[in-house]
N, CA and C atoms of all chains as a GROMACS GRO file, in nm:
protein
  627
    1MET      N    1   2.722   9.159  -9.589
    1MET     CA    2   2.839   9.198  -9.803
    1MET      C    3   2.912   9.133  -9.868
    2THR      N    4   3.001   9.114  -9.714
    2THR     CA    5   3.139   9.062  -9.779
    2THR      C    6   3.144   8.957  -9.714
    3THR      N    7   3.007   8.812  -9.678
    3THR     CA    8   3.080   8.744  -9.583
    3THR      C    9   3.009   8.550  -9.665
    4GLY      N   10   3.012   8.497  -9.674
    4GLY     CA   11   2.935   8.383  -9.798
    4GLY      C   12   3.011   8.353  -9.911
    5ILE      N   13   2.952   8.349  -9.965
    5ILE     CA   14   2.952   8.273 -10.104
    5ILE      C   15   3.025   8.390 -10.226
    6ALA      N   16   3.134   8.424 -10.258
    6ALA     CA   17   3.115   8.543 -10.342
    6ALA      C   18   2.989   8.508 -10.435
    7THR      N   19   2.985   8.620 -10.534
    7THR     CA   20   2.922   8.628 -10.652
    7THR      C   21   3.046   8.712 -10.734
    8LYS      N   22   2.948   8.691 -10.882
    8LYS     CA   23   3.013   8.779 -11.003
    8LYS      C   24   2.971   8.944 -11.011
    9GLU      N   25   2.869   8.919 -10.935
    9GLU     CA   26   2.760   9.001 -10.907
    9GLU      C   27   2.762   9.105 -10.853
   10GLU      N   28   2.865   9.052 -10.682
   10GLU     CA   29   2.925   9.108 -10.570
   10GLU      C   30   3.052   9.218 -10.626
   11LEU      N   31   3.168   9.095 -10.675
   11LEU     CA   32   3.276   9.190 -10.747
   11LEU      C   33   3.205   9.249 -10.794
   12LYS      N   34   3.157   9.262 -10.877
   12LYS     CA   35   3.150   9.366 -10.982
   12LYS      C   36   3.041   9.528 -10.940
   13ALA      N   37   2.983   9.514 -10.855
   13ALA     CA   38   2.884   9.622 -10.768
   13ALA      C   39   2.960   9.685 -10.718
   14ARG      N   40   3.068   9.602 -10.625
   14ARG     CA   41   3.186   9.627 -10.536
   14ARG      C   42   3.289   9.684 -10.593
   15ILE      N   43   3.361   9.646 -10.736
   15ILE     CA   44   3.466   9.756 -10.857
   15ILE      C   45   3.393   9.868 -10.813
   16GLU      N   46   3.256   9.843 -10.872
   16GLU     CA   47   3.215   9.989 -11.006
   16GLU      C   48   3.134  10.047 -10.867
   17ALA      N   49   3.172  10.044 -10.748
   17ALA     CA   50   3.145  10.147 -10.607
   17ALA      C   51   3.260  10.204 -10.585
   18GLU      N   52   3.398  10.172 -10.593
   18GLU     CA   53   3.496  10.155 -10.489
   18GLU      C   54   3.575  10.295 -10.543
   19ILE      N   55   3.568  10.187 -10.691
   19ILE     CA   56   3.656  10.324 -10.852
   19ILE      C   57   3.602  10.401 -10.890
   20PRO      N   58   3.613  10.489 -10.906
   20PRO     CA   59   3.471  10.620 -10.965
   20PRO      C   60   3.476  10.574 -11.131
   21GLY      N   61   3.408  10.608 -11.189
   21GLY     CA   62   3.415  10.609 -11.298
   21GLY      C   63   3.414  10.400 -11.381
   22ALA      N   64   3.392  10.366 -11.320
   22ALA     CA   65   3.459  10.249 -11.336
   22ALA      C   66   3.369  10.151 -11.362
   23SER      N   67   3.380  10.057 -11.500
   23SER     CA   68   3.286   9.983 -11.554
   23SER      C   69   3.369   9.816 -11.534
   24ALA      N   70   3.288   9.709 -11.526
   24ALA     CA   71   3.318   9.584 -11.472
   24ALA      C   72   3.278   9.489 -11.566
   25GLU      N   73   3.314   9.403 -11.607
   25GLU     CA   74   3.291   9.227 -11.643
   25GLU      C   75   3.342   9.159 -11.553
   26VAL      N   76   3.227   9.044 -11.506
   26VAL     CA   77   3.328   8.976 -11.414
   26VAL      C   78   3.222   8.823 -11.461
   27ARG      N   79   3.319   8.721 -11.409
   27ARG     CA   80   3.312   8.604 -11.556
   27ARG      C   81   3.354   8.509 -11.408
   28GLY      N   82   3.323   8.392 -11.374
   28GLY     CA   83   3.312   8.314 -11.266
   28GLY      C   84   3.208   8.282 -11.196
   29ASP      N   85   3.166   8.167 -11.189
   29ASP     CA   86   3.055   8.116 -11.139
   29ASP      C   87   3.112   7.989 -11.018
   30ASP      N   88   3.161   7.941 -10.927
   30ASP     CA   89   3.213   7.859 -10.841
   30ASP      C   90   3.273   7.923 -10.764
   31GLY      N   91   3.252   8.085 -10.690
   31GLY     CA   92   3.181   8.138 -10.607
   31GLY      C   93   3.354   8.140 -10.473
   32HIS      N   94   3.460   8.147 -10.589
   32HIS     CA   95   3.613   8.097 -10.573
   32HIS      C   96   3.700   8.180 -10.664
   33HIS      N   97   3.650   8.133 -10.798
   33HIS     CA   98   3.778   8.209 -10.914
   33HIS      C   99   3.643   8.254 -11.039
   34PHE      N  100   3.788   8.393 -11.054
   34PHE     CA  101   3.711   8.477 -11.110
   34PHE      C  102   3.785   8.552 -11.185
   35GLU      N  103   3.745   8.585 -11.284
   35GLU     CA  104   3.817   8.695 -11.364
   35GLU      C  105   3.734   8.836 -11.432
   36ALA      N  106   3.847   8.878 -11.410
   36ALA     CA  107   3.740   9.053 -11.424
   36ALA      C  108   3.789   9.155 -11.546
   37VAL      N  109   3.730   9.225 -11.621
   37VAL     CA  110   3.870   9.352 -11.692
   37VAL      C  111   3.742   9.452 -11.650
   38VAL      N  112   3.863   9.545 -11.606
   38VAL     CA  113   3.792   9.654 -11.526
   38VAL      C  114   3.810   9.768 -11.624
   39THR      N  115   3.750   9.907 -11.667
   39THR     CA  116   3.801   9.968 -11.715
   39THR      C  117   3.700  10.109 -11.634
   40ALA      N  118   3.882  10.173 -11.612
   40ALA     CA  119   3.809  10.304 -11.521
   40ALA      C  120   3.878  10.452 -11.620
   41PRO      N  121   3.847  10.527 -11.619
   41PRO     CA  122   3.919  10.671 -11.669
   41PRO      C  123   4.046  10.688 -11.557
   42ALA      N  124   4.006  10.623 -11.384
   42ALA     CA  125   4.110  10.651 -11.271
   42ALA      C  126   4.240  10.538 -11.302
   43PHE      N  127   4.289  10.449 -11.413
   43PHE     CA  128   4.373  10.407 -11.483
   43PHE      C  129   4.452  10.476 -11.510
   44ALA      N  130   4.458  10.537 -11.647
   44ALA     CA  131   4.485  10.621 -11.710
   44ALA      C  132   4.663  10.694 -11.682
   45GLY      N  133   4.666  10.668 -11.683
   45GLY     CA  134   4.783  10.666 -11.696
   45GLY      C  135   4.942  10.641 -11.602
   46LEU      N  136   4.835  10.506 -11.516
   46LEU     CA  137   4.892  10.435 -11.432
   46LEU      C  138   4.935  10.308 -11.475
   47PRO      N  139   5.096  10.257 -11.401
   47PRO     CA  140   5.084  10.148 -11.489
   47PRO      C  141   5.001  10.025 -11.417
   48ARG      N  142   4.981   9.933 -11.511
   48ARG     CA  143   4.932   9.831 -11.470
   48ARG      C  144   4.969   9.753 -11.374
   49ILE      N  145   5.091   9.749 -11.277
   49ILE     CA  146   5.084   9.683 -11.094
   49ILE      C  147   4.972   9.817 -11.053
   50ALA      N  148   5.015   9.957 -11.037
   50ALA     CA  149   4.914  10.038 -10.922
   50ALA      C  150   4.740   9.983 -11.024
   51GLN      N  151   4.754  10.009 -11.135
   51GLN     CA  152   4.631  10.022 -11.157
   51GLN      C  153   4.521   9.858 -11.070
   52HIS      N  154   4.558   9.730 -11.124
   52HIS     CA  155   4.556   9.619 -11.054
   52HIS      C  156   4.577   9.677 -10.874
   53ARG      N  157   4.598   9.750 -10.816
   53ARG     CA  158   4.601   9.770 -10.714
   53ARG      C  159   4.497   9.770 -10.648
   54LEU      N  160   4.471   9.914 -10.773
   54LEU     CA  161   4.351   9.988 -10.671
   54LEU      C  162   4.222   9.864 -10.744
   55VAL      N  163   4.252   9.785 -10.836
   55VAL     CA  164   4.153   9.709 -10.761
   55VAL      C  165   4.089   9.588 -10.670
   56TYR      N  166   4.281   9.508 -10.665
   56TYR     CA  167   4.310   9.462 -10.546
   56TYR      C  168   4.203   9.530 -10.403
   57ASP      N  169   4.243   9.632 -10.422
   57ASP     CA  170   4.224   9.715 -10.260
   57ASP      C  171   4.105   9.692 -10.223
   58VAL      N  172   4.030   9.702 -10.340
   58VAL     CA  173   3.844   9.673 -10.317
   58VAL      C  174   3.892   9.532 -10.230
   59PHE      N  175   3.941   9.473 -10.230
   59PHE     CA  176   3.912   9.370 -10.157
   59PHE      C  177   3.999   9.289 -10.065
   60ASP      N  178   4.072   9.400  -9.966
   60ASP     CA  179   4.151   9.351  -9.954
   60ASP      C  180   4.146   9.303  -9.806
   61GLY      N  181   4.238   9.177  -9.788
   61GLY     CA  182   4.218   9.120  -9.700
   61GLY      C  183   4.149   8.983  -9.806
   62GLU      N  184   4.038   8.932  -9.866
   62GLU     CA  185   3.989   8.896  -9.918
   62GLU      C  186   4.045   8.807 -10.005
   63LEU      N  187   4.155   8.863 -10.071
   63LEU     CA  188   4.183   8.789 -10.226
   63LEU      C  189   4.294   8.639 -10.152
   64GLY      N  190   4.358   8.537 -10.228
   64GLY     CA  191   4.353   8.432 -10.157
   64GLY      C  192   4.277   8.364 -10.017
   65GLY      N  193   4.137   8.457  -9.981
   65GLY     CA  194   4.115   8.342  -9.920
   65GLY      C  195   3.944   8.308  -9.928
   66ARG      N  196   3.913   8.386  -9.899
   66ARG     CA  197   3.714   8.395  -9.938
   66ARG      C  198   3.718   8.407 -10.118
   67ILE      N  199   3.797   8.536 -10.137
   67ILE     CA  200   3.817   8.531 -10.321
   67ILE      C  201   3.991   8.468 -10.329
   68HIS      N  202   3.917   8.314 -10.437
   68HIS     CA  203   4.089   8.272 -10.378
   68HIS      C  204   4.148   8.364 -10.474
   69ALA      N  205   4.046   8.297 -10.624
   69ALA     CA  206   4.159   8.428 -10.750
   69ALA      C  207   4.095   8.550 -10.809
   70LEU      N  208   4.167   8.564 -10.847
   70LEU     CA  209   4.060   8.728 -10.910
   70LEU      C  210   4.203   8.729 -11.048
   71ALA      N  211   4.176   8.668 -11.170
   71ALA     CA  212   4.221   8.748 -11.265
   71ALA      C  213   4.210   8.869 -11.365
   72LEU      N  214   4.272   8.961 -11.368
   72LEU     CA  215   4.249   9.102 -11.409
   72LEU      C  216   4.318   9.167 -11.537
   73GLN      N  217   4.202   9.209 -11.580
   73GLN     CA  218   4.275   9.278 -11.703
   73GLN      C  219   4.174   9.414 -11.683
   74THR      N  220   4.311   9.552 -11.692
   74THR     CA  221   4.216   9.667 -11.661
   74THR      C  222   4.271   9.720 -11.752
   75LYS      N  223   4.235   9.824 -11.801
   75LYS     CA  224   4.193   9.949 -11.932
   75LYS      C  225   4.156  10.119 -11.858
   76ALA      N  226   4.232  10.175 -11.907
   76ALA     CA  227   4.194  10.289 -11.892
   76ALA      C  228   4.092  10.314 -11.938
   77GLU      N  229   4.063  10.284 -12.043
   77GLU     CA  230   3.924  10.347 -12.136
   77GLU      C  231   3.853  10.239 -12.284
   78MET      N  232   5.818  10.081  -8.750
   78MET     CA  233   5.951  10.021  -8.794
   78MET      C  234   6.072   9.908  -8.717
   79SER      N  235   6.033   9.966  -8.539
   79SER     CA  236   6.150   9.877  -8.520
   79SER      C  237   6.085   9.687  -8.552
   80ASP      N  238   5.993   9.692  -8.614
   80ASP     CA  239   6.014   9.490  -8.625
   80ASP      C  240   6.078   9.482  -8.694
   81GLU      N  241   6.109   9.588  -8.770
   81GLU     CA  242   6.242   9.567  -8.909
   81GLU      C  243   6.334   9.495  -8.833
   82THR      N  244   6.407   9.487  -8.761
   82THR     CA  245   6.546   9.439  -8.706
   82THR      C  246   6.504   9.316  -8.628
   83GLN      N  247   6.438   9.257  -8.598
   83GLN     CA  248   6.368   9.192  -8.548
   83GLN      C  249   6.287   9.042  -8.702
   84ASN      N  250   6.338   9.108  -8.806
   84ASN     CA  251   6.242   8.974  -8.880
   84ASN      C  252   6.397   8.969  -9.026
   85PRO      N  253   6.469   8.869  -8.969
   85PRO     CA  254   6.498   8.790  -9.029
   85PRO      C  255   6.522   8.739  -9.151
   86LEU      N  256   6.370   8.742  -9.212
   86LEU     CA  257   6.320   8.685  -9.281
   86LEU      C  258   6.245   8.773  -9.350
   87ARG      N  259   6.221   8.908  -9.336
   87ARG     CA  260   6.153   8.977  -9.408
   87ARG      C  261   6.321   9.040  -9.481
   88ASP      N  262   6.403   9.009  -9.424
   88ASP     CA  263   6.581   9.081  -9.468
   88ASP      C  264   6.540   8.986  -9.554
   89ALA      N  265   6.608   8.896  -9.502
   89ALA     CA  266   6.637   8.790  -9.631
   89ALA      C  267   6.555   8.786  -9.810
   90ILE      N  268   6.450   8.764  -9.763
   90ILE     CA  269   6.345   8.822  -9.904
   90ILE      C  270   6.410   8.956  -9.956
   91GLN      N  271   6.405   9.064  -9.848
   91GLN     CA  272   6.421   9.220  -9.917
   91GLN      C  273   6.549   9.146 -10.016
   92ASP      N  274   6.654   9.109  -9.929
   92ASP     CA  275   6.785   9.052  -9.969
   92ASP      C  276   6.738   8.994 -10.130
   93ALA      N  277   6.715   8.875 -10.060
   93ALA     CA  278   6.693   8.792 -10.245
   93ALA      C  279   6.634   8.894 -10.330
   94ILE      N  280   6.630   9.027 -10.303
   94ILE     CA  281   6.507   9.105 -10.411
   94ILE      C  282   6.634   9.208 -10.512
   95ARG      N  283   6.687   9.195 -10.332
   95ARG     CA  284   6.742   9.342 -10.425
   95ARG      C  285   6.952   9.320 -10.473
   96SER      N  286   6.959   9.198 -10.493
   96SER     CA  287   7.089   9.070 -10.508
   96SER      C  288   7.041   9.009 -10.640
   97ASN      N  289   6.942   8.980 -10.742
   97ASN     CA  290   6.871   8.896 -10.803
   97ASN      C  291   6.813   8.948 -10.947
   98ASP      N  292   6.861   9.050 -11.081
   98ASP     CA  293   6.790   9.130 -11.090
   98ASP      C  294   6.655   9.059 -11.181
   99VAL      N  295   6.619   8.904 -11.161
   99VAL     CA  296   6.507   8.920 -11.204
   99VAL      C  297   6.479   8.792 -11.114
  100ILE      N  298   6.412   8.830 -11.021
  100ILE     CA  299   6.292   8.704 -10.911
  100ILE      C  300   6.208   8.702 -10.948
  101LEU      N  301   6.158   8.535 -10.933
  101LEU     CA  302   6.032   8.488 -10.900
  101LEU      C  303   6.017   8.493 -10.823
  102PHE      N  304   5.929   8.508 -10.772
  102PHE     CA  305   5.911   8.422 -10.622
  102PHE      C  306   5.696   8.289 -10.700
  103MET      N  307   5.700   8.169 -10.685
  103MET     CA  308   5.649   8.125 -10.715
  103MET      C  309   5.598   7.987 -10.590
  104LYS      N  310   5.444   7.933 -10.651
  104LYS     CA  311   5.454   7.796 -10.600
  104LYS      C  312   5.506   7.662 -10.660
  105GLY      N  313   5.569   7.616 -10.567
  105GLY     CA  314   5.702   7.522 -10.631
  105GLY      C  315   5.840   7.526 -10.703
  106THR      N  316   5.892   7.528 -10.874
  106THR     CA  317   5.990   7.504 -10.881
  106THR      C  318   5.968   7.502 -10.960
  107PRO      N  319   6.074   7.624 -11.140
  107PRO     CA  320   6.018   7.652 -11.228
  107PRO      C  321   6.046   7.412 -11.298
  108GLU      N  322   6.038   7.394 -11.259
  108GLU     CA  323   6.064   7.210 -11.312
  108GLU      C  324   6.028   7.177 -11.283
  109GLN      N  325   5.911   7.226 -11.149
  109GLN     CA  326   5.818   7.120 -11.069
  109GLN      C  327   5.675   7.241 -11.003
  110PRO      N  328   5.679   7.352 -11.094
  110PRO     CA  329   5.585   7.429 -11.060
  110PRO      C  330   5.400   7.376 -10.969
  111MET      N  331   5.358   7.433 -10.893
  111MET     CA  332   5.259   7.389 -10.846
  111MET      C  333   5.115   7.405 -10.874
  112CYS      N  334   5.137   7.508 -10.936
  112CYS     CA  335   5.008   7.604 -10.910
  112CYS      C  336   5.049   7.647 -11.102
  113GLY      N  337   4.895   7.628 -11.153
  113GLY     CA  338   4.917   7.699 -11.353
  113GLY      C  339   5.002   7.869 -11.322
  114PHE      N  340   4.914   7.936 -11.185
  114PHE     CA  341   4.964   8.105 -11.294
  114PHE      C  342   5.114   8.085 -11.174
  115SER      N  343   5.212   8.037 -11.150
  115SER     CA  344   5.308   7.998 -11.150
  115SER      C  345   5.381   7.951 -11.246
  116ALA      N  346   5.284   7.852 -11.269
  116ALA     CA  347   5.363   7.756 -11.390
  116ALA      C  348   5.422   7.830 -11.530
  117ARG      N  349   5.266   7.941 -11.549
  117ARG     CA  350   5.267   8.012 -11.688
  117ARG      C  351   5.369   8.107 -11.650
  118THR      N  352   5.368   8.201 -11.548
  118THR     CA  353   5.488   8.329 -11.525
  118THR      C  354   5.597   8.256 -11.518
  119ALA      N  355   5.586   8.134 -11.476
  119ALA     CA  356   5.814   8.079 -11.455
  119ALA      C  357   5.781   8.046 -11.683
  120GLY      N  358   5.709   7.984 -11.676
  120GLY     CA  359   5.680   8.003 -11.860
  120GLY      C  360   5.712   8.064 -11.907
  121ALA      N  361   5.727   8.208 -11.919
  121ALA     CA  362   5.694   8.318 -12.004
  121ALA      C  363   5.868   8.293 -11.984
  122LEU      N  364   5.923   8.359 -11.860
  122LEU     CA  365   6.091   8.372 -11.851
  122LEU      C  366   6.172   8.311 -11.948
  123GLN      N  367   6.126   8.134 -11.946
  123GLN     CA  368   6.209   8.038 -12.032
  123GLN      C  369   6.209   8.054 -12.098
  124ALA      N  370   6.112   8.111 -12.144
  124ALA     CA  371   6.033   8.152 -12.334
  124ALA      C  372   6.120   8.270 -12.366
  125LEU      N  373   6.142   8.375 -12.317
  125LEU     CA  374   6.269   8.479 -12.331
  125LEU      C  375   6.396   8.456 -12.317
  126GLU      N  376   6.420   8.338 -12.224
  126GLU     CA  377   6.532   8.292 -12.248
  126GLU      C  378   6.604   8.337 -12.129
  127VAL      N  379   6.589   8.402 -12.062
  127VAL     CA  380   6.629   8.451 -11.962
  127VAL      C  381   6.684   8.435 -11.799
  128PRO      N  382   6.753   8.478 -11.775
  128PRO     CA  383   6.770   8.383 -11.653
  128PRO      C  384   6.741   8.463 -11.556
  129PHE      N  385   6.688   8.393 -11.442
  129PHE     CA  386   6.628   8.359 -11.360
  129PHE      C  387   6.657   8.312 -11.245
  130ALA      N  388   6.613   8.389 -11.085
  130ALA     CA  389   6.626   8.340 -10.962
  130ALA      C  390   6.487   8.252 -10.923
  131ALA      N  391   6.514   8.206 -10.828
  131ALA     CA  392   6.300   8.147 -10.840
  131ALA      C  393   6.309   8.147 -10.686
  132VAL      N  394   6.197   8.169 -10.604
  132VAL     CA  395   6.157   8.119 -10.484
  132VAL      C  396   6.084   8.052 -10.432
  133ASP      N  397   6.112   7.964 -10.451
  133ASP     CA  398   5.934   7.883 -10.402
  133ASP      C  399   5.883   7.926 -10.222
  134ILE      N  400   5.787   7.914 -10.232
  134ILE     CA  401   5.707   7.968 -10.172
  134ILE      C  402   5.634   7.939 -10.109
  135LEU      N  403   5.626   7.770  -9.994
  135LEU     CA  404   5.559   7.677 -10.015
  135LEU      C  405   5.579   7.588  -9.894
  136PRO      N  406   5.765   7.591  -9.845
  136PRO     CA  407   5.730   7.554  -9.747
  136PRO      C  408   5.714   7.590  -9.706
  137ASP      N  409   5.684   7.736  -9.627
  137ASP     CA  410   5.713   7.827  -9.504
  137ASP      C  411   5.623   7.916  -9.538
  138PRO      N  412   5.475   7.897  -9.505
  138PRO     CA  413   5.414   8.070  -9.533
  138PRO      C  414   5.427   8.172  -9.471
  139ARG      N  415   5.523   8.124  -9.439
  139ARG     CA  416   5.584   8.302  -9.316
  139ARG      C  417   5.631   8.431  -9.443
  140ILE      N  418   5.678   8.302  -9.537
  140ILE     CA  419   5.730   8.391  -9.642
  140ILE      C  420   5.667   8.466  -9.701
  141ARG      N  421   5.554   8.358  -9.808
  141ARG     CA  422   5.417   8.432  -9.860
  141ARG      C  423   5.377   8.609  -9.749
  142GLN      N  424   5.373   8.536  -9.654
  142GLN     CA  425   5.352   8.647  -9.559
  142GLN      C  426   5.468   8.732  -9.575
  143GLU      N  427   5.556   8.740  -9.570
  143GLU     CA  428   5.650   8.853  -9.560
  143GLU      C  429   5.618   8.894  -9.638
  144LEU      N  430   5.680   8.838  -9.808
  144LEU     CA  431   5.641   8.878  -9.935
  144LEU      C  432   5.575   8.973  -9.914
  145SER      N  433   5.420   8.889  -9.920
  145SER     CA  434   5.331   9.034  -9.952
  145SER      C  435   5.330   9.182  -9.893
  146ALA      N  436   5.364   9.143  -9.749
  146ALA     CA  437   5.373   9.307  -9.638
  146ALA      C  438   5.509   9.366  -9.743
  147LEU      N  439   5.602   9.307  -9.762
  147LEU     CA  440   5.681   9.414  -9.829
  147LEU      C  441   5.658   9.491  -9.988
  148SER      N  442   5.555   9.345  -9.953
  148SER     CA  443   5.543   9.424 -10.136
  148SER      C  444   5.394   9.470 -10.222
  149ASN      N  445   5.298   9.443 -10.123
  149ASN     CA  446   5.179   9.489 -10.052
  149ASN      C  447   5.111   9.394 -10.212
  150TRP      N  448   5.123   9.306 -10.259
  150TRP     CA  449   5.075   9.272 -10.310
  150TRP      C  450   5.004   9.119 -10.341
  151PRO      N  451   4.861   9.067 -10.353
  151PRO     CA  452   4.805   9.002 -10.219
  151PRO      C  453   4.842   8.831 -10.268
  152THR      N  454   4.879   8.834 -10.424
  152THR     CA  455   4.928   8.665 -10.455
  152THR      C  456   4.997   8.690 -10.441
  153ILE      N  457   5.016   8.528 -10.570
  153ILE     CA  458   5.146   8.502 -10.616
  153ILE      C  459   5.100   8.427 -10.755
  154PRO      N  460   5.226   8.353 -10.866
  154PRO     CA  461   5.318   8.429 -10.865
  154PRO      C  462   5.366   8.597 -10.846
  155GLN      N  463   5.471   8.697 -10.780
  155GLN     CA  464   5.544   8.805 -10.815
  155GLN      C  465   5.634   8.811 -10.823
  156LEU      N  466   5.700   8.909 -11.016
  156LEU     CA  467   5.825   8.913 -11.052
  156LEU      C  468   5.825   9.079 -11.030
  157PHE      N  469   6.023   9.034 -11.042
  157PHE     CA  470   6.112   9.196 -11.008
  157PHE      C  471   6.165   9.119 -11.058
  158VAL      N  472   6.157   9.269 -11.126
  158VAL     CA  473   6.264   9.308 -11.225
  158VAL      C  474   6.305   9.476 -11.161
  159SER      N  475   6.495   9.431 -11.094
  159SER     CA  476   6.568   9.543 -11.053
  159SER      C  477   6.539   9.583 -10.933
  160GLY      N  478   6.535   9.561 -10.858
  160GLY     CA  479   6.396   9.534 -10.728
  160GLY      C  480   6.257   9.600 -10.695
  161GLU      N  481   6.195   9.689 -10.870
  161GLU     CA  482   6.070   9.656 -10.849
  161GLU      C  483   5.983   9.574 -10.848
  162LEU      N  484   5.886   9.474 -10.830
  162LEU     CA  485   5.801   9.426 -10.833
  162LEU      C  486   5.697   9.467 -11.051
  163VAL      N  487   5.685   9.367 -11.078
  163VAL     CA  488   5.612   9.422 -11.224
  163VAL      C  489   5.537   9.386 -11.260
  164GLY      N  490   5.446   9.278 -11.146
  164GLY     CA  491   5.354   9.136 -11.095
  164GLY      C  492   5.302   9.001 -11.131
  165GLY      N  493   5.203   8.982 -11.107
  165GLY     CA  494   5.158   8.828 -11.100
  165GLY      C  495   5.168   8.820 -11.236
  166CYS      N  496   5.070   8.731 -11.226
  166CYS     CA  497   5.068   8.631 -11.346
  166CYS      C  498   4.983   8.664 -11.497
  167ASP      N  499   4.865   8.777 -11.422
  167ASP     CA  500   4.824   8.873 -11.504
  167ASP      C  501   4.825   8.926 -11.653
  168ILE      N  502   4.992   9.073 -11.550
  168ILE     CA  503   5.014   9.099 -11.594
  168ILE      C  504   5.128   9.025 -11.666
  169VAL      N  505   5.207   8.967 -11.586
  169VAL     CA  506   5.304   8.941 -11.691
  169VAL      C  507   5.323   8.885 -11.821
  170MET      N  508   5.216   8.738 -11.794
  170MET     CA  509   5.107   8.718 -11.967
  170MET      C  510   5.106   8.888 -12.043
  171GLU      N  511   5.064   8.972 -12.011
  171GLU     CA  512   4.964   9.054 -12.047
  171GLU      C  513   5.107   9.144 -12.119
  172MET      N  514   5.273   9.128 -12.077
  172MET     CA  515   5.323   9.164 -12.074
  172MET      C  516   5.421   9.104 -12.192
  173TYR      N  517   5.399   8.926 -12.112
  173TYR     CA  518   5.532   8.883 -12.258
  173TYR      C  519   5.434   8.879 -12.369
  174GLU      N  520   5.294   8.904 -12.417
  174GLU     CA  521   5.216   8.878 -12.534
  174GLU      C  522   5.224   8.999 -12.592
  175SER      N  523   5.253   9.112 -12.531
  175SER     CA  524   5.306   9.229 -12.562
  175SER      C  525   5.385   9.257 -12.659
  176GLY      N  526   5.511   9.191 -12.593
  176GLY     CA  527   5.618   9.238 -12.609
  176GLY      C  528   5.665   9.317 -12.523
  177GLU      N  529   5.626   9.371 -12.414
  177GLU     CA  530   5.704   9.491 -12.307
  177GLU      C  531   5.756   9.381 -12.208
  178LEU      N  532   5.730   9.245 -12.197
  178LEU     CA  533   5.848   9.158 -12.094
  178LEU      C  534   6.013   9.159 -12.136
  179ALA      N  535   5.899   9.106 -12.261
  179ALA     CA  536   6.088   9.087 -12.367
  179ALA      C  537   6.144   9.264 -12.364
  180GLU      N  538   6.092   9.331 -12.375
  180GLU     CA  539   6.157   9.473 -12.382
  180GLU      C  540   6.251   9.528 -12.282
  181LEU      N  541   6.132   9.522 -12.147
  181LEU     CA  542   6.194   9.478 -11.995
  181LEU      C  543   6.325   9.454 -11.957
  182LEU      N  544   6.323   9.352 -11.985
  182LEU     CA  545   6.401   9.262 -11.995
  182LEU      C  546   6.528   9.225 -12.052
  183GLY      N  547   6.598   9.326 -12.126
  183GLY     CA  548   6.607   9.317 -12.274
  183GLY      C  549   6.659   9.203 -12.342
  184ALA      N  550   6.535   9.122 -12.358
  184ALA     CA  551   6.481   8.955 -12.439
  184ALA      C  552   6.520   8.939 -12.608
  185GLU      N  553   6.516   8.882 -12.687
  185GLU     CA  554   6.417   8.878 -12.775
  185GLU      C  555   6.313   8.806 -12.764
  186GLN      N  556   6.208   8.845 -12.836
  186GLN     CA  557   6.066   8.749 -12.842
  186GLN      C  558   6.040   8.677 -12.912
  187PRO      N  559   6.060   8.540 -12.904
  187PRO     CA  560   6.021   8.433 -13.003
  187PRO      C  561   5.896   8.439 -13.089
  188GLU      N  562   5.933   8.493 -13.176
  188GLU     CA  563   5.905   8.507 -13.302
  188GLU      C  564   5.726   8.410 -13.338
  189GLY      N  565   5.654   8.464 -13.347
  189GLY     CA  566   5.511   8.389 -13.391
  189GLY      C  567   5.436   8.274 -13.264
  190GLU      N  568   5.550   8.304 -13.103
  190GLU     CA  569   5.501   8.144 -13.062
  190GLU      C  570   5.411   8.225 -12.957
  191PRO      N  571   5.300   8.129 -12.971
  191PRO     CA  572   5.203   8.181 -12.835
  191PRO      C  573   5.288   8.152 -12.732
  192ALA      N  574   5.222   8.257 -12.611
  192ALA     CA  575   5.287   8.207 -12.471
  192ALA      C  576   5.292   8.080 -12.476
  193PRO      N  577   5.428   8.031 -12.385
  193PRO     CA  578   5.331   7.846 -12.301
  193PRO      C  579   5.327   7.804 -12.253
  194ALA      N  580   5.226   7.731 -12.241
  194ALA     CA  581   5.145   7.724 -12.170
  194ALA      C  582   5.219   7.600 -12.018
  195GLU      N  583   5.349   7.611 -12.046
  195GLU     CA  584   5.482   7.581 -11.903
  195GLU      C  585   5.576   7.574 -11.992
  196ALA      N  586   5.642   7.543 -11.861
  196ALA     CA  587   5.774   7.568 -11.851
  196ALA      C  588   5.809   7.426 -11.937
  197ALA      N  589   5.973   7.504 -12.083
  197ALA     CA  590   5.960   7.409 -12.176
  197ALA      C  591   6.135   7.369 -12.106
  198GLN      N  592   6.152   7.482 -12.061
  198GLN     CA  593   6.298   7.387 -12.016
  198GLN      C  594   6.376   7.439 -11.939
  199ALA      N  595   6.477   7.347 -11.885
  199ALA     CA  596   6.489   7.407 -11.730
  199ALA      C  597   6.621   7.616 -11.775
  200ALA      N  598   6.560   7.711 -11.693
  200ALA     CA  599   6.654   7.816 -11.629
  200ALA      C  600   6.786   7.794 -11.697
  201PRO      N  601   6.799   7.850 -11.755
  201PRO     CA  602   6.979   7.881 -11.719
  201PRO      C  603   7.051   7.901 -11.581
  202LEU      N  604   6.980   7.959 -11.519
  202LEU     CA  605   7.000   7.997 -11.362
  202LEU      C  606   6.935   8.003 -11.305
  203SER      N  607   6.919   7.840 -11.157
  203SER     CA  608   6.811   7.896 -11.064
  203SER      C  609   6.803   7.861 -10.929
  204ILE      N  610   6.775   7.917 -10.897
  204ILE     CA  611   6.783   7.938 -10.751
  204ILE      C  612   6.735   7.854 -10.649
  205GLU      N  613   6.788   7.757 -10.573
  205GLU     CA  614   6.686   7.694 -10.500
  205GLU      C  615   6.614   7.810 -10.381
  206ASN      N  616   6.549   7.795 -10.329
  206ASN     CA  617   6.469   7.811 -10.206
  206ASN      C  618   6.604   7.860 -10.060
  207ARG      N  619   6.661   8.010 -10.144
  207ARG     CA  620   6.739   8.029 -10.078
  207ARG      C  621   6.704   8.066  -9.918
  208LEU      N  622   6.555   8.109  -9.873
  208LEU     CA  623   6.481   8.160  -9.826
  208LEU      C  624   6.498   8.053  -9.703
  209GLY      N  625   6.474   7.916  -9.652
  209GLY     CA  626   6.455   7.835  -9.655
  209GLY      C  627   6.554   7.841  -9.486
   0.00000   0.00000   0.00000
């Protein structure tokens, strides 16, 4: 699941599976550059940096490599 | 922890973060950014007219490696204020647009100006790559 060309469907599924209650809208069709808007109750009360880290953690080691760029916007709800 | 004593590069990065109130690790320089994300982030700081130190991470891949290990943040650019990681391009631009960045830096938000696409002028204080 984490090899080959990345797709927005894969990113969405992984974010939603790993972050409790999250819903993600992911755009990007070139296999390398993606934009995601992630909404999750788990973000409530966290500084942005911690919210983004939760999402980055889903793709540990893949950002900058297999997934070249993931532009992020996070919201608590 | 024993590797810390044998890691002068990591110490140099830590020292640069500690001794500069506002420091941006980026690809290229504010005058000649080598990546759109770095350009936008440097441009936001320049639009607020705050002095900042900039470190080009491109000359040595180990800078990025050590920086990311230190900050637990995978991507470049990375903006630190008062020794704390504020974020990368997305967070900085979101904070710029909401006025939070100006507030954090004690700067005045430019009136009605959209985020700059790229650096308009040289930073009042710019540091060369002091980690090279």
